[in-house]
N, C-alpha and C positions, 0 to 999 in steps of 0.2 A: 503494500500499499503506500501511496505516497501522498502528502500534502502540499498543494502547490500554493504558493505565495506570489506576491509580486516579484521578488527577486531571487528565490531560491527554492529548492526542493529539498524538503527534508524525508529521508527513507526510513521506514519504521524497521524494528528488529523482524529477524526472520519469523516467519510464520510456520510453524511445525506440526507435523502429524506424528502421535507416538504410535509406533507399530509394535504390538507383542502377539507372539505366537505360542499356543499352548502345544508343547510337544510331551510333556510328562504331567500328568494330573496329580498334583500335590495339595495336601489339605490346606497349606498356606496360600495356594493359589486360589481358593475357593472364597467366595463373598458370604456372607452370614447366611443365604439362601442355599449356599452349597450348590450353585449352578455353575460354576466355573465362568461366568460371563465377565467378571472383573477380577483383576489381580493387584489388589492395593498396594503390597509391599513393593512389588515390580514396577507398577506404574509410578509410584513415589519416587523412586530412584531416577526414572528417567525425568520426571519434573524437576528434579534437583539440579540434573545435568542442563537442563533447558534454562534454569535459574542462572546457572554460573557461565553459560553462553550468552544470556542476555536473549533468548529466543522466547517469542509467544506461543504457547500450545493452543492450537485451535480446534484439534480433534483428536481423539484416541480411538484406535482401531485394534479390536483383539480379535485374534484368527484362532478360530476352533472348529472343530466338527460337532454339531449337535447331533446325537443321536434321535433319529426320527421316531424310534420306539418310545423312547421314555422322555426325551427332550432335555437329557442331561449332556453336559460337555464331555468331550474326548479328545485324545490329542489329534493335531492337524499336521501332517508332514509336509515339508518344503521340498521333499524328494520324490515320494511316491507318486506315481503317474496313473492317470486312468484314460479309458477311451472317451473322447467328448466329439461332440458333433460341431464343427465351424460354421461360420456364418454362409460359407459357400455351399454347404450342405455335404462336406466331405468329413470324415472321420480321422482324428489324429490322438496321439498320446500326449497328455499335458499334465502338468501339476496343477490341481484344482484347488485355489486359494481365493474365495471371493474378497476376502478383506484387502489381500495384497493388490487384487486388481482394482478394488475401489480406491486403495491408496495412489495407485496409478493414475487413475481417473482424475481424482482430485487434484493431484500435481500437474498435470497435462493441462486442465481446464483453468490454471491459476488461482485456484483456492487456497492453495498453499504453496510455500517453495522451500520446505525443508522437512527432512523426516529424521525421527529420533528413534534408536532400535537399540537393544541389548548386545548384539554382536551382528557382523555380518552374515554368519551362518545361521542365524536365527531369523533372518529376511530372506536370504537367497542361497539356494543350493542347486539351482537348474541353471545352466548357462543361457539359455532363452530368457528367464525370468531377469536376469542381469543385464543383458542386452536392452530388453524392453526398457528397464530402469535408466540404462545409461542414454538412450536416446531422449527420453523426456528430459532427464537431468540437462544435458546440453542444450535442448531447446528452450527449456524454463530457467535455466540457471539454478537448478535445484542445489541446496547444501545438505548434507547428510552427516551425522556424528552417532558414534555408539558407545555404549558404557566401556568396551573392552579397547576401543581404538581400532578395531578392524575395519570399520566403515567410515570413510572419510571423503567427502565430496565437497570441494569449495566452489561456489558459482558455477556448478555444471560439472566439476571434476576437472582436475589438471592429468596431464598424460601419466604421470606417475602414479596418481591417485586409483585412475581407471585401470592401467595396468595392473597394480597391485590386487584391486578388486577382482579382476578375470583371474590372475593366478589362485587367489585364495578359495574363489568359488570353484574351479577346476579341481583342486585338491579336495574340498569338502564333497563335492561329488562323487570323486574316486573313492573316498572313504565311506561314503554312505552306500555305494554300491558294492564295496566289499563287505561291509556289514549285511548288506541284503543278502548277498550269496552265501555267507556263512550262517545266517538264519535260516535260509531256504536250505542249505545241506541239511542242518541240524533238524529241521522238521521231517525231512524226507527219511532221515535217520531213524528219528522216533516213529515214524508210520511203517517203516520195515520190520521195526522190532515189535510192533503191535501196540505202541504207546500212543496216547491222546497228543495230539500236535498244539492243542490249546484253543482257546475261544470258547462260545458258549457251549454249555453241555450239550450232548446229543439225549434226545428221549429215550428213556429206558436205563440210562447209566447216570453215575455220580460225576463230580467235575473232572475226575480223572478220566474219564471216558472209558473205562475198563469195569469198575465195580458196578454190577447190577442193582437197579432199584427194584425190588420184586414186584410191587403194584404195576408200575410202568412196564417192566419186562412181561407181566401177564397180558397187558392189554396188547403189545407187539405180538405175543406168541398166538392169543385168541384171534385177533382180528386178521393176521395172516392166514389163518386157517379158514376163518369165516369168508374172506374175501375170494379165496380160491375156490371155496366151495360154491359161492353163489354165481360164480362165472364159469363154472364147468359146463361146456357144451352150450354156452349163449355167446352172442356177440354184443353183449351189454356191459356197461361199468354203472349202471344206476345204484347198485349196490352200496358203491362208495359214500353217496350220500346218505343213505339210510344208516350204514354203520357209523357215520359220523353224527347222525342224530342220536343214536343209542348211547355213545360215548358221552354226549352233551349232558345225558341225563344222570351219568355217574358222577364220581367224585375224582376222578383223574382227569388232570388238565394239560394241554400241552404245555412246553417248557415256558413259553412266552406268556402264559396264563389267559391267552385268548380262547375264544369259542372254537371248538372243533368244527374243521369244515372237510370236505372231501379233498381238498388240495393239500390242506395239511396232513391228513390222514395217510395220504399218497406219499407224501415226503417222509413221512415216518416209516411208513412199511418198506420202502425200496432203500432204505439205508444199509449197505453192505456190512456195517458194524454188527446190526442185527444177527448176523451168521457168522461172526467172528473175523471178518475180513477187513483188513485195514488198508485205507486207500490214500493215494497222495496224487493230487491232481488228476482225479477221476480215474487213476489206474490202480488195480489191484496189486499191492506190493508187500503185505504181510499178514499175520494171522494175530489174534488176541489171545492171551492166556485164559485158560479155563473153558468152560462149556457155553457155547454160544446160545443166545435166546431162541432161535430157531435154527434148524438145520440147512445146510446149503442148498439141497434140492428144493426145499420150500421157498428159499429167497431166491433162486433162481427163476421158480415158477413164477412168484411175485414180480420179479424184474421184467420178465417177458410181457407179463399181462400189463403192466403200468408203463410200458416202453413208449406208446403212442399217446401223447397227452391230447390229441383232438378226441380220444375215446371217453375223456373225463367230463362228464355233465356238470354244468354250473347251476346255480340258482338253489333254491330251497329243496330239501329232499321230500319225496312223495310220502304222505302221511296217510293216504287211503288206500285201500287194497288195490283198486283198479285203475288208480290214475295212471294213463299212458298205456295200459295194458288192455283195457276193455276197447272194443271197436264200435264205431258207428256204421250202421247198415243200410244207410239210406240210400246210396249210390245205385242206379239202375244198372250200371254197367258192371258190377259185381266189386268194385274197387271198394276199400274201406278206409276210414280216416280214424285216429285215436281220439279217445275219450280223455279229457282233462278233470280236473276237479275244480269247484267253485263253491262261493257261499252266498246263500240269497238271504239278505237282512227281513227279518220278521219285526211284527210292530213291538215286540217285547224287547227289542235290540239284540236278541240273539241270532244265530245263523242257522240256516237249514242247509246241510251239506247236500250239494246235487254234483252230479256227473254231467258235463255238457262238452257237446263235441268241439273238440279244439281248433277245427279248421273254419267251420261256418255255423258254429252253434246250432246244428241241425236237430239236436236230441237233447234233452234233458231229463235226468232220472233222479230220485231220491236216493242218497248214496247209502244210507242205512238199510233201506229194503233191499237194494239190488245187492250189497255187499252179503248180508244174510242169506239171501237165496243162492248166491254163487257159492259160499261157503259150505251152506247145508247139503248142497247138490254134490260137492267135491267130496265132503266128510263121508257121506253115505257111499259113495262109489269106491272110495278107499276100504270102508268097512266091510263092504260085502265082496270085495274083490281084492285081497291083499296082495295077488301077482300083479295088479295094475301099475302100482307105483315101484315095485322092485324092478319092473321091465324098463325104466326109465334111469335107472341108476347104471352109469357107465361102466363097464368092466375092462380091465387091460386085455388087449387081443393075445398076450403071453402071460402064462401063470407068474413068472417072475421077470418084471421089466428091469432091464439093465440101465439106470438113469444115467451113470457116468457115461456108457457108450451112446446114448441118446443125445447128450448135451454135447458130446465132442462133434458128433454127426451134424447137429444143428449149428454148431459154430463153423464147420467146413461149409454147410451149405450157404450160410451168409457171406462167407469169403468168396465162393464160387458165383453168388449173386453180382457182387461188384466186380468180378472178373467179367460176366456177361457184358455189363454196361461198358467197360472198358474196351472189349473186344470190338464191340458195336461200334464205338467211337474211331476205332483204328481201321474200321472197315473189314475186320477179319471174319465177321459171321454176319449174315442178314438180319434185317428187322424180325421176319418171320421165326428164324432161328433163335433170336434172343427172347422174342415174346413166349415161343414155346417152352424153351429152357426156364424162364423165369416161372410160367405157371407150374412147370413139373416141381421146381424147387419150393415154390409155395405151398403146393399141396403136400409135399411130403413135411415141410417145416410145421404144417397145420396138424398133421397126424402125429409128429413128433410130440408137440405141445400138449396134444388129447392125452397121448399116453402117459407123458410125464405127470401132468395134472392129475389123473386118475391114478397112478401110483403113489401120491403122496398124501392126498386127502380123500375123505368120504364125501358123498354127496349130502347136502342138507337134507335130502329127501330121505335119507336112511331112518331118520328118529320116526318115520310115520310107517315103517314096514314093521310087521310082526307084532303089532300091539293090540291089546284087546280093546283100550277105550281109545278110540281115534279122537272123539270129541274134546277129550280132556288135555290130550297131547297136542292138540292143533291150538288149544287156548294158551299154551305156554310158550309157543313159538313167537320169535320177535317179527315184527312188520316184515323186514326185509325177507326172511324165509318164507313167510306166508305169500308175499308177492312173487317170489321165485318159484313155488309151487303151484300157484294159479297160472302164471305165465307159461311155466313148463308143461303142465298137464292138460290145460285147457283153452279154448278160444272162446271168448265170451262177446257176442255181438248184439248190439241193443238197436231194435228196430222201433219205427214209428207206431204208436198204440192207436191212433185215431181215435182215441176217446177222451171225453172230458172228466174232469176231477181228478181228485188227487191220489185216488186208489192205485195200487201197484198191481200190474197186471202181468205175471209170469210168461204168459203166452207171447209176450212181445220180445224176449229174452231168448237168443239161440245161443244154448250152451254145447259147444262139441268139444268131446275129448281127444287128445291129441294122440297119436301112435308113435312108438320108440323110433321109428323111420324118420319122422319128420325131426326128432333131435338131431338123428345123425346127418341129415342134410343141412340143418343149420349151422353146423360145426364144420 
């Protein structure tokens, strides 16, 4: 700033920005709220330096990373880079420090012409950051000082000051890279030895990543088996949402303490550590000591099942028996659309549950009456024909399934599939040859997956076989199992009644029991 008189110009003191960066969270860095946003003792030292220099402090910028989950501060690096999208749309690796970028912006705009920091190393450790600062310092005649004396720029920086800064940043950058390399090698060593690499604890384990928490381990074990059960012989994964809804009613929560969702359950069940497998950067490198939560065959089956993220359904889990399962039979051409769930408000403020065609609202039915009718019909069929359900329980085509050999065969087929694509790209095979080979490989993979899953878990329908009181057993089953049974054993089609009134008319409901051959065709 300048104050212009009639005969002279008086230049005010340097207007400086105090820049503080949090690299290690210490108790004395925190304010009384413990949020790490102010560091009074460190700021005071820099204000004292400003007083000695005769500089005016116009702004204090504190660089830290705020944890988006809990809102608390954590360390912010001047070295670690992330992939970012540049203004031109391209991506590049950059050190992401919003506070530092704000400092440069204020200096370039002329809102300040000085910077105070604890050390050059605390301000810049990436040569690109330093060069950005040098450009602005030379243009705006910026001054800079640090408590350690390592950061010194006078009116834009002398040649000696700029050369010294470049040398020191290069040395600091090399030191950071060496440290990063040692830490990376150490983490890989821990992973190969089956030890935990650090960070937030995985679900099912204590903070050491090895000692199991019984209640959480039981969840992993139980729902791994349940997921495989519910998806035997089907192309659906709606059961993930239903299982998450069941978990939400229990007293075991995710590590974060949030609500269970299908996505969270998916991530928990597909973690290799559940099977005692230690990974590093996505590769299996070691084994954990002790007995794993689930055996490796179960984990491999889970991994195969959950490999395709597009198969995971979003939204709320179905709470009614027939939502997405019952069919609307109004189309004259024989095609059918699914029926979803809905609630119709009554005068009392309560809701009457109704099934409504999810496409065109063709049909509406009272959910309680329809579900009662469907369940009674199914239970009656199971009670009078015990062999009916048993015929839908998949059996291995061989008495003893060699899971290890099948897993090896599946891995080889996947490699060969990649090879087919490469051969086609190089013109070594025709398009028809590639398509034919791909279909054969995928068919064999499907059979292998079915054999492996059959060898690992029993069907959820097993609980309905060989019992005297089918009604009582049905009542104890979770909604996910009931929905699986209805979807597997029946086709329920709802037709227009053509009658007035609220009465339920069973003759408008077409119940067809499926055959085991349909299950085989679906897989």
